[in-house]
C-alpha positions as CSV (number, residue, x, y, z in Angstrom):
1,M,92.9,-55.1,93.6
2,L,93.3,-53.8,96.9
3,A,96.6,-55.7,97.1
4,D,97.5,-54.3,93.8
5,A,96.8,-50.8,95.3
6,I,99.2,-51.6,98.1
7,T,101.9,-52.0,95.9
8,H,101.5,-48.4,94.8
9,A,100.4,-47.1,98.1
10,A,103.5,-48.6,100.2
11,L,105.9,-46.3,98.3
12,P,105.5,-43.4,100.7
13,G,106.0,-45.7,103.6
14,V,109.2,-47.0,101.9
15,V,110.6,-43.6,101.2
16,G,109.6,-42.4,104.8
17,A,111.6,-45.4,106.2
18,F,114.7,-44.2,104.2
19,V,114.4,-40.7,105.1
20,A,113.8,-41.7,108.8
21,S,117.0,-43.8,108.6
22,G,118.9,-40.8,107.1
23,Y,118.1,-38.7,110.0
24,L,119.0,-41.4,112.3
25,E,122.2,-41.6,110.8
26,A,122.8,-37.8,111.0
27,A,121.9,-37.9,114.7
28,G,124.4,-40.7,115.3
29,W,121.8,-43.3,116.4
30,L,122.3,-45.5,113.6
31,D,125.7,-46.8,112.0
32,P,125.9,-45.8,108.3
33,E,128.2,-48.9,107.7
34,G,125.7,-51.2,109.4
35,G,122.3,-51.3,111.1
36,W,120.6,-53.1,108.1
37,E,118.4,-54.8,110.6
38,V,117.1,-51.5,111.9
39,R,116.7,-50.2,108.3
40,Q,114.6,-53.3,107.2
41,L,112.4,-52.9,110.4
42,L,111.6,-49.4,109.3
43,M,111.0,-50.5,105.9
44,F,108.5,-53.1,107.0
45,G,106.9,-50.5,109.5
46,G,106.5,-47.9,107.0
47,A,104.9,-50.4,104.6
48,V,102.7,-51.9,106.9
49,I,101.5,-48.6,108.0
50,A,100.8,-47.3,104.3
51,G,99.0,-50.7,103.6
52,V,96.5,-50.7,106.5
53,L,96.1,-46.7,105.9
54,T,95.1,-47.7,102.2
55,A,92.7,-50.4,103.4
56,F,91.3,-48.0,106.2
57,L,90.9,-45.0,103.8
58,T,89.2,-47.2,101.2
59,E,86.8,-48.5,103.5
60,W,86.2,-45.1,105.1
61,V,85.5,-43.5,101.7
62,T,83.2,-46.4,100.6
63,R,81.2,-46.3,103.8
64,S,80.8,-42.4,103.6
65,G,78.7,-43.1,100.3
66,W,80.4,-40.4,98.4
67,V,82.0,-42.6,95.6
68,R,81.8,-46.4,94.9
69,E,84.4,-48.8,96.2
70,D,86.5,-48.9,92.8
71,A,86.6,-45.4,92.6
72,A,87.6,-44.9,96.2
73,L,90.2,-47.5,95.7
74,G,91.6,-45.7,92.8
75,V,91.4,-42.4,94.6
76,V,93.2,-43.6,97.7
77,F,96.0,-45.5,96.2
78,T,96.7,-43.0,93.4
79,T,97.0,-40.1,96.0
80,L,99.2,-42.0,98.3
81,F,101.4,-43.2,95.3
82,A,101.7,-39.4,94.2
83,I,102.6,-38.4,97.7
84,G,105.4,-41.2,97.5
85,L,106.5,-39.8,94.3
86,I,106.9,-36.2,95.6
87,M,108.8,-37.6,98.7
88,L,111.0,-39.7,96.4
89,R,111.9,-36.6,94.4
90,Q,112.3,-34.4,97.4
91,F,114.4,-36.6,99.6
92,A,116.2,-38.9,97.1
93,D,119.4,-37.5,97.7
94,R,119.0,-37.8,101.6
95,S,118.0,-41.3,101.8
96,D,120.0,-43.0,99.2
97,L,116.9,-44.5,97.5
98,D,117.5,-45.8,94.0
99,L,114.5,-45.4,91.9
100,D,115.4,-47.9,89.3
101,C,115.6,-50.5,92.2
102,V,112.1,-49.6,93.5
103,L,110.6,-49.9,89.9
104,Y,112.6,-52.6,88.3
105,G,114.4,-54.4,91.0
106,Q,117.7,-56.1,90.5
107,L,117.1,-59.7,89.5
108,E,120.1,-59.4,87.1
109,T,122.6,-58.9,89.8
110,V,121.1,-61.1,92.8
111,G,123.1,-64.0,93.6
112,L,126.4,-62.9,91.8
113,G,128.4,-63.1,95.2
114,K,129.7,-66.2,96.9
115,R,127.2,-65.9,99.7
116,V,123.6,-66.2,99.9
117,P,121.9,-63.1,99.0
118,G,120.2,-61.4,102.0
119,E,117.5,-60.5,99.7
120,A,116.9,-64.2,99.1
121,I,116.8,-65.0,102.9
122,A,114.3,-62.0,103.5
123,S,112.1,-63.4,100.9
124,G,112.4,-66.7,102.0
125,I,111.3,-65.9,105.5
126,M,108.5,-64.0,104.1
127,L,107.5,-66.8,102.0
128,I,107.5,-69.4,105.0
129,C,105.2,-66.6,106.8
130,N,102.9,-66.5,104.2
131,I,102.4,-70.4,103.7
132,F,102.0,-70.6,107.5
133,L,99.4,-67.7,107.7
134,V,97.5,-69.5,104.7
135,T,97.6,-72.9,106.1
136,L,96.8,-72.0,109.7
137,C,94.0,-69.4,109.0
138,F,92.8,-70.7,105.7
139,K,89.1,-71.3,106.9
140,E,89.0,-67.9,108.7
141,L,90.6,-65.9,105.7
142,M,88.0,-67.7,103.4
143,L,84.9,-67.0,105.6
144,T,85.8,-63.3,106.4
145,T,86.6,-62.5,102.9
146,F,83.6,-64.1,101.2
147,D,80.8,-63.9,104.0
148,S,81.8,-61.2,106.3
149,E,78.2,-61.5,108.0
150,L,78.4,-64.9,108.5
151,A,82.1,-64.7,110.1
152,R,80.8,-61.8,112.5
153,S,77.8,-63.9,113.6
154,L,80.1,-66.8,114.4
155,G,82.3,-64.6,116.6
156,F,85.1,-63.5,114.1
157,R,86.2,-60.1,113.7
158,P,86.3,-59.7,109.8
159,R,87.7,-56.0,109.8
160,L,90.6,-57.1,112.3
161,V,91.4,-60.1,110.0
162,H,91.1,-57.8,107.0
163,Y,93.5,-55.4,108.3
164,G,96.1,-58.1,109.3
165,L,96.0,-59.7,105.7
166,M,96.5,-56.1,104.3
167,A,99.7,-55.8,106.9
168,F,101.0,-59.0,105.7
169,T,100.6,-58.2,102.1
170,S,102.4,-54.8,102.8
171,A,105.2,-56.7,104.4
172,T,105.4,-59.0,101.3
173,V,105.5,-56.2,99.0
174,V,108.2,-54.3,100.4
175,T,110.2,-57.4,101.0
176,S,110.1,-57.8,97.0
177,F,110.7,-54.4,96.1
178,E,114.4,-54.4,96.3
179,V,114.9,-57.8,94.4
180,V,112.1,-57.7,91.8
181,G,110.7,-54.1,91.8
182,S,107.3,-52.9,92.0
183,I,106.3,-53.6,88.3
184,L,106.8,-57.2,88.8
185,V,105.1,-57.2,92.1
186,I,101.9,-55.8,90.6
187,G,102.2,-58.3,87.8
188,M,102.5,-61.3,90.1
189,L,99.7,-60.1,92.3
190,V,97.3,-59.9,89.7
191,I,98.2,-62.2,86.6
192,P,98.6,-65.5,87.9
193,P,95.4,-65.7,90.0
194,S,93.5,-64.1,86.9
195,T,95.0,-67.0,85.0
196,A,93.9,-69.5,87.3
197,F,90.4,-68.1,87.5
198,F,89.9,-69.4,84.0
199,L,91.1,-73.0,84.9
200,T,89.2,-73.7,88.2
201,R,86.1,-72.5,90.3
202,R,87.6,-73.9,93.5
203,L,89.8,-71.8,95.9
204,R,92.4,-74.3,97.0
205,P,93.3,-75.5,93.4
206,M,93.0,-71.8,92.4
207,L,95.8,-70.9,94.9
208,V,98.0,-73.9,93.9
209,I,97.7,-73.0,90.0
210,S,98.3,-69.4,90.7
211,V,101.7,-70.3,92.5
212,L,102.6,-72.8,89.5
213,V,101.8,-70.1,87.0
214,A,103.9,-67.7,88.9
215,I,106.8,-70.1,89.0
216,S,106.6,-71.1,85.4
217,A,106.4,-67.4,84.2
218,S,109.4,-66.4,86.4
219,A,111.6,-69.2,84.9
220,L,110.4,-68.6,81.4
221,G,110.7,-65.0,81.5
222,H,114.2,-65.2,83.0
223,I,115.3,-67.5,79.9
224,A,113.3,-65.2,77.5
225,A,115.0,-62.2,78.6
226,N,118.5,-63.6,78.0
227,V,117.8,-65.6,74.8
228,L,115.2,-63.9,72.6
229,P,116.2,-60.3,72.3
230,G,119.3,-60.8,70.1
231,P,117.6,-63.0,67.4
232,M,114.3,-60.8,67.6
233,T,116.4,-57.6,67.1
234,A,118.6,-59.1,64.3
235,A,115.4,-60.5,62.5
236,L,113.5,-57.0,62.6
237,G,116.7,-55.2,61.6
238,L,117.0,-53.5,64.8
239,P,120.2,-52.5,66.9
240,S,121.3,-55.6,68.6
241,T,120.2,-56.2,72.1
242,E,121.7,-59.0,74.1
243,S,119.1,-59.0,77.0
244,V,116.3,-57.0,78.6
245,R,114.7,-56.6,81.9
246,T,114.0,-59.6,83.6
247,S,111.1,-58.2,85.6
248,G,109.6,-56.9,82.2
249,A,109.8,-60.3,80.4
250,I,108.3,-62.3,83.2
251,V,105.3,-60.1,83.1
252,V,105.0,-60.4,79.4
253,V,105.3,-64.2,79.6
254,A,102.8,-64.3,82.5
255,A,100.3,-62.2,80.3
256,C,100.8,-64.5,77.4
257,Q,99.8,-67.3,79.8
258,L,96.6,-65.4,80.8
259,V,95.7,-64.8,77.0
260,L,96.1,-68.7,76.6
261,A,93.9,-69.3,79.7
262,I,91.4,-67.2,78.4
263,V,91.1,-68.7,75.1
264,F,91.9,-72.4,76.3
265,G,90.8,-72.5,79.8
266,T,89.2,-75.7,81.1
267,E,86.6,-73.8,83.3
268,R,85.8,-70.1,81.7
269,G,87.7,-70.2,78.7
270,L,86.3,-68.9,75.4
271,L,86.3,-72.4,73.5
272,I,85.0,-74.4,76.4
273,A,82.1,-71.8,77.0
274,R,81.3,-72.0,73.3
275,F,81.3,-75.7,73.4
276,R,79.1,-75.7,76.3
277,R,76.5,-73.4,74.8
278,R,76.4,-75.4,71.7
279,E,75.6,-78.5,74.0
280,M,72.9,-76.7,75.9
281,L,71.2,-75.6,72.6
282,A,71.5,-79.2,71.4
283,E,69.6,-80.4,74.5
284,V,67.0,-77.8,74.1
285,R,66.4,-78.7,70.5
286,S,66.2,-82.4,71.2
287,G,64.1,-81.8,74.3
């Protein structure tokens, strides 16, 4: 849920980066026709600062004892998101920031050119960095996440690891904004792990299943967005629609997968839970 909050709270950091790049262009320090690397670095920096600020403020409000952790998280990320929306409205003309791009992404247009899209390269680099982080620091991340007191007694610094993880999450989020949009980022952060939760209790398989669920939802959602709208609108007598937003279709498919996992999940599914309860009752009666 903290990662979900970062997808909202990163907005003021992203908008601030575009505003800063606009002022740099006006001052003649940044080439209007180039300088993409500088803009990308500003976006990363703004998102990372916003993400770490979200984690810090949530922890600070929770430790203060004023409200519970879930309420503190809601207060912090909604406030930062509202600030981002105000900044977006105030500085949109100066920063050349497309609201539709931030919210919905541009999955339909990526890859239309002859060259490999820069967004695909950036996403691939971020994917490699995340795989490297999880593979190299899996034990540290698991220990500091689930038992911070034990990690502290072993010489680790859970708070530093936590902020580092939030910084990586923020960088991943801002890399995904331009391509998939914030809606799909939120969906992919929450829904696939929730689906895996109903299929296994072990952390490593849960991570693998989450990735497989996300990949399958992306593929099926892209197909559904381009194939199903036409026949469905025709069958319902609605105005003809050839396609819909790919990001929305992917989230819908992922949600359907979650519903199936809730009902038929092999670990915590409703049917398997009922079956286990019947077995326990049968053992109690026979004993």
